[in-house]
Every structure is written in C-alpha cells, then in structure tokens.
N, C-alpha and C positions, 0 to 999 in steps of 0.2 A: 241644416248646418253643413257648411263646406268641410271637406276632408283636410286634415292637418298633414302637410308634407314635411316629413323628417329627413333632413339632409345630414348624412354622416360625413364628417371631414376627417381625413387622415393626415396627420402630421408626418413629416420626414425629418429624421435626425441622422447625422453623419458621425461615424467613428473611424478611427484609423484601423482598429482591430476589434473584432467580436470574439470573445473567448467563451466557448460553450463548456460549461461544467465548472462548478465552484467547489470541487474537492481540492485537496492539497496540490495536485498538479496544475489544475486550472488557475487557482489563486496564485501559485508560484509564477506561472507565466504572465498573468495579469500584472503583478507587482513589478516583475523585471521589465516588461514592456513599458509600463508607466514610468519607471525610473529612467528609461531612455527617451522620454519625451512623447510617447505615443498616447493618444486619446483612446482609452480602452473601455469597451462595454463588456462586463462580466455577467453572464446569465446562468441560472440554474432553475430547475423546476421546483426546487425546495430551498431550504436554508443551506448556507455554505457549511461544508464539513459534516453533513448529516448522514452520509451513506458510508462507503468503504473507509473514508478518512476518519470516521468516528469509531468503527468497530475493529480495533486492532489492539495489540499489546503496548502501544505507545513507545516503541523503540525507534530511535534514530540510529540505525544499525551500522555504525562505523566499522565494526569488527567483521562484518559479513563480506569478506573479500573473495569467497568462493561461492558461486551460485548454488541454489538449492537443486541438487542433481537428482535424477531418477535412480533409485537403487539398482545396482548391477550384480550384487552378490546373490547367489542362488538361494541361500538361507533367508535373506531379507525378502526376496521376491516370494518365496514360498509362504512366509509369515503373512505378507500382505494379501496373498491369494485367498486366505481363509476369510477375509473380510471381517475379522474380529479385532482389528487394531484400532486403538484410539487415535493414533497418529495419522492413519490414512483409512478412510472409509469410502466405499463406492456404491453407487446404484448400478446393478448389473446392466440394465438397459442403457444407461449413460456410458458405461464402460465400453460396450460394443460400439456405440456411436463415436466414442473418442479414440478408438483403437488406432487409426492412422496418426492422430496427434500424439498419442502415447508412444508409438513406435519412433517418431521423430524426436521426442523428448529423450527417450532411452538412447538413441543414437548420438544425440548431442551431449549426453552425459559421459561419454567415453573420456578417459583422462586427458588425452591430447586436445580434444575439442573443448572440453570443460575449461582447461587452462587458457585456451585462446579466448573463449567467451568471457571468462573472468577478467582477463587483462583488458578487454574492451570496455567493460563497465567500471573497472577500478577507479579511473579518474573521477567518476561521479560519486562513488562510495567515499573516496578520500576527501571530497569537499562537502559532503552532506551536512555535517554539523556546522561548518562555517556559513553555509548558505541559509540554514535556519537562523543562525545567530545574527545575521545582518538585519533581521526584523524584530528580534526578540524584545529588545528594550522599547522600541517605538510602539510595538503592539501590546506591550504590557504582559507578556507571557513568561517572564523570568521566573516567577514563583511556581509555575507549572512544570519547570524543567529541572531535572536532577542529573548532575554530571558524575554519576557513581557506577555506571555500567550495569551489567546483568549477570546472573549466576546460572550455570548449567549443572544440574544435579545428576549424580551417578549412584546407583544403588549398590554396585559391586566394586570391589577393589580392582578387578580386571577391567571393568568398564572405565574406571577413573584413569588407570594407567594408559589405556588406549587413547583416551581423550587428551591426556597430557602429551603423549607422543605426537598426536595430530596437531595440537597447538604449537608444539616445538617446530614442526615442519613449516609453520607459517612465519618463521622468524624473519624472513626477508621482507615481510610487510611492516615490520616494526610495531606490531600490536602489543599493548600492555595487558598482561593477564597474570593471575595468581592461581596456582594449583592448591586447593584447600583440603586438608585432611578433615576428618570428622570433627575434631575439637575446634579447629580454626573456623570451620563452617558454622558451628553452633555459636561462636562468638559474633559472627557477622549476621547470623539469622537465628536469634534465640527462640523464635516461635516454632521452629521446626521440632517435630516430635523426636525424642531420642531414639537412636538405633534404626532410623528409617533409610538413611543414605550413607554411603561409604565416604563421600567427599564430593568435590565440585571443582569446576573451572570458573573463575570470576573474570569475565571480560570487562576491562575497566575503561576502554575508549568510548563505548556508546553513551549517548545521552538518552534518558528516558523521560517521558512526560506523564502527568497524572490525569490528563484529559485531552487526548489528541483532537477530538472534535472541537473543543473550545479553542485550541491553538489555531486550527484552521479558520474558525470564525473570527478570531482576533486578527489574523492576517488579512482576511477579507474586509474587516472593519477598517484596518489601516489603509487598505487600497481605497476604500470609499472616503476616508478622512482626507486623503491626499488628492481628492478631486475625481477619482474614478467613479463610474456609474455601475451600480449593482442592481440587477432586475431579475424578476422571476419570468421565465419564458419556456416555451417548448422548443427544444433544439431541433426537432424534426420538422419544424415549420421553415427552417432555413432553405433558401433557394437562390439560384444565380439569376441576375438580371443585368445583362450587358457585362461590364467589367467588374461589377459589384456583387457582393453577397448581401442578401436582404433577409431580415428577420423581423416579422411582425410582433409587436408587444402592445397589447391593447389597441388603441387607436393610432399608434405610432409605428411607422415603418423605419426600422434602423437599417442603415446601409454602411458597408465598409468594404474596402478592397481586399482585406485579408481576414481570415477566420482561423482560430485555433480550436480544434476539436479535442477536448480532454474529458471525455465522458466515461472513463473507466469501464466498468462491465457493460455499460449501455452503448459503447462505441459502435458496436455492430449494427445497432438500430439505425444509425446515420450512414455509416460507410456502405452498408449493403444497398441502401437506397440510391447511392451514387455509383453503384456498379463495381465495388471492390469486394474481394473475397480474401480475407486474412485468416490464418489458422489460429484463431483466438478461442481458448477454452477457459474453464473456470475451476478454481480451487475454492470451494465454499468454506466458510468457517462460522463458528458460533461463539457467543460469549454470554456470561451470566455474572451478576454481581452478588456478593455475599457480605453480610455484616461481619466485622472483625470480632473474634472471640476475646476473652479477657487477656490472653497471651499476646494480643496484637496481631498485626498482619506482617507480610513480607516487607523487609526494608529495601530490597532490590527485587526487580522482576526475577522470578524463579522459573526456569524451564526444566521440566522433568524430561530428560533426554530419552529415557526408555519409553515412557508412555506417550510423550509428544504433546504436552499442553503447557501453558504458561499461567502462573499466578502472579498478579502484580497489584499493588495498592494504587487505586484511583480515587478521585474525589468522590465518586459515587459509592465506593466500597472496594472490596477485594474482587478484582476481575479475573475470572477464569476464561481463557481463550483456548478453544480446541485446536486440534490438528486440522488437516484438510479433508474435505469431502468432495469426491469427484461426482458431480451431478449437474444437471441443467441449471442455469442461472435462476430460474423462477420456479423450480420444483418445490413442493411443500417441504417444510422443515421435518427433520428426523431427530429426535432427542437422544438417540442411542449414544453418540460420542460424548455429548455433554454429561449425560447421566453417569457414564462409566468414568469419565475424567473426574467428575466430582467425587465419586466413590474413592478413587485413588488419592485425590488431593486431600480428602479428609483424613487419610492415614498418614499424610505428610505433615499436616498443619491443622490446628483447630479452626474450623470455619463456622460462622454463625449461619442464620437462615438466609435463604435466597431473598434478594431485594427487588428483583424484577418480576413482573407478572408473567412474562414469557421471555425466552432466550432471544437475543438479537442474532440475526443471520445476515451474512453478506457474502459477496462473491469477488474473489481476486481474479482479475483478467490476466491470463498468462499466455505467452507464446512458447512454442516447443524448444526454442533456443535460449530461453530464460532471459532474453533481453527485451526491453520495450521498443516500441516504434516512436521515434522522435525525428521529425523532419517534414518535408513537403509531401503532399499527396502526389502520386505519379501523374495523374491525368487532369487535375483541376488546379488552375492557376490561383494562387492566393489562399489555398487551403493547406493548413499545417496540422499535423497529427501528433498527439502525445498521449499514449495509453499503453497498457499491457505491462505494468510494472510488477505484477505478481505480488510477492511478499514484501516489496520495498517501495510501495507507493508513498507512504508517509515519510519514509527515509529520504527518497529521491525527489519529492515534489518540488522544493525550491531550486535545487541544482538543475533539474530538468527544465524549469522555467528559464534559468539563466542560459543554458545551452540553446534552447529554442529561440530565445530573444536574440542571441548572438547570430544565429543562422538567419533569422528573418531580417536583421539589419545589416547583414554582410560584414559583421565584425569578426576578428580572429576568435575562433572557438576554443573553449577550455580543453577540448580533446577532439580527436578525429571522430566525427559523427557517423562515419560510413557504416559501422556495425549496426546502427539503429535505423537504417533507411528502410522505408516501406517496400522498396523495390527488391529487397532480399527475398521476398516471398513471390516474386514474379507478378505482382499486382500492377 
C-alpha cells in the first residue's frame, strides 16, 4: 500500500489591527478602533475578562483623583515594616528584588511629584464613567451597574475627622461626598454591627458593578456582534514579517500592520522578547465570596480604611477583596491577608460561609510613577502598548482605548499623552 501524503494548507487573513489581550483595556481598545472603521482581531489565551478584569472590587473610580502613593510618614512605614498589615503584605525575597522599584515609587510619591502625576492622569479619571456608559446599553450591562458610590469606614472619631479634612482639600475637583456620623451610616448600611465604626465618608461619584468580569465579557460580545473577530491565541507567537505583524491561530496566519499589546501583568512576557526593559512590578490581591447572613449584605462597597480591604455585594455573593501583596506574579498563594481580613470583616458585618473552594488571586501591573504606558513602542513600528494601570485597570480600560485609538489614527487626543509614553523609562 502506498503512503498517504498529507498536505497542510495555511490560510492567510488580514486585519487592520491585532489587539492582544481581552481584558478591559484590550476590549476597550478594540471597540474604539472598531468604531473608527478599523477591522480588528481581538485575541486572548482564555475567555475575555477572566483574569485581572474579573478579580477586583468592581469600582469605576471617578473619585480617585490622587494616585495611590507610597507611604512617607515614619509611623506608617514602621507599621508596614512589621509585615503584619492586612493592607500591605510582602514576601521578604520579593521585597529585596523590588527595592529599586520601591525606591522610585517612594520618590514619585513626594507631594509635588504626586500632584504633577495626578494632574497628568486626571483627564482619564474624569472621563472614566462616560467611556463605560457609551457601551452600557448596547452591551446589556445596565443592570450590573449602580450609580451610588462607595463608603470608606473609620473606626475612630479622630480618623473620621482627618478623612473629612482630606476630602475637603479635594474641593477643587468638584467631587460629591457626604461625611456620615455613626447614626447616618447605620441608616445607609443597616447590616453593619452596632458600635464597630465611628463614621464614614461616602464618595458618591463612582459607579460600581456587581460583576466586573461579566461587564468585560459583555463588551467583548458587543465587539463581536458589531463584526469584530474574537479568537483564542498565544500572544507570544506574534512576530514581524516585513511591514506586517503576524500571529498564527490554528491553520490561519493573521496579518496586520499594527498591533496593540494590552496583556496586563503578562505584558513583560512579550515586551522582553522584543528587547524592552520596563520597571513593571506587581501588587497582588485576593478575593473570596461569602453568603449573605440574615441581615443582608452591604448596600454599597465598604472600604475598611484602617484594615485595608473592601466588602461589596456581587452576583456571586459578598466579595471581600484584600489589600496588596508585594510578591512575584506567579508565586504560590498565601492565605494570611485574606484570613485576617475575614476575621476583621466578620466583626463589622455578619457574613455567611465561604462560597469559593479557594481564593482568587491576581496581580496588578504597576509602574513606579503610578501611571500606565499608553502609546507607541519606541523601536517597533506599528506596535502600540497599553498596560500598567495598577489599581485602575477596570476604571480606565474604556478611556484608555479611546486615547490609544485617537493616537493611532492621528486624531486630536482627549489629553496630552506625553506622561504615558514608554520612552519615559528610557526604553
């Protein structure tokens, strides 16, 4: 019997832009480019919104007009050095490795530099809700969104007074907030146990969502319904061929003159292969869901300002999100923060049993100047970068997509993008 010769044929398909990463930033870029008439291929190794875009407190944080700075007070630094804080936990080996990054973070957190950096990102913060809402109705996510803000809890009268003064200092930003005494807080959050907190600040501008992963998936489905192509693929298979970027998907070779890399905490896996070195580090976080007790759950997301965790009602149950853990992206999980946050949370509000078999863990990609990279890669024509949003990936995903699309098409940009340039790191 003669041998059967199998011939494998490879099809070629052309796109205008390939977007790598279907988290909220990548989906935002894909939708904005599509709205401007571009033929876009959006790819991810898994489902849209299944990673960092899923595991957060669900805040579209319009009130976050000051970046999350490194503590500079001696007392705060001494408390963190004990490594017993729920808000900030670290792996000693990782801390040594991150020392240069932390030093730059501390330096950028000085008041004058912090103010300059905050002013740079403010135009994105100011438009974050509007850019989400441009797709809410079409994507069917209106029922997942609540325009009721979030509440920051303070255990002592002194802490509440300090928070009220700090809020007043932000008057020039025009933010809406209420300072709540103990009785008023109980009216807004009746499930809180009596006598546990002195009061709170209710920030009323932010929008919250009950399933951030589902919102991202709905935006991706909208992109596909409007004619976009959504595929599973390995972003690291990307390579240049002449003037095009090429990405194999199955037996098809996709080609495009431009690529957007929006890979979140996995961005380094790609850019290091291309010869770039960016000072990207990770603030990891955990979450767990709980059944609601008879008293019900929180009506607003509740941030324990002292302990550093958030309780919020999600479709899955009451989600507890921890503070930050300074550790390598892929190091094994450590339950210390979550266990202690749960212990404190149960003294604030009745919680039912855990609903998840194990805690979710993710990594926020962060730069030491608290700003993302948004713009062209310095040495590769047609390669655009969008990552490093730290605590504000879900908040800024759609508005980042708008700014990037404006830059790519040569349109007037909603703000000066210079502060987000990759070249600021000398790459």
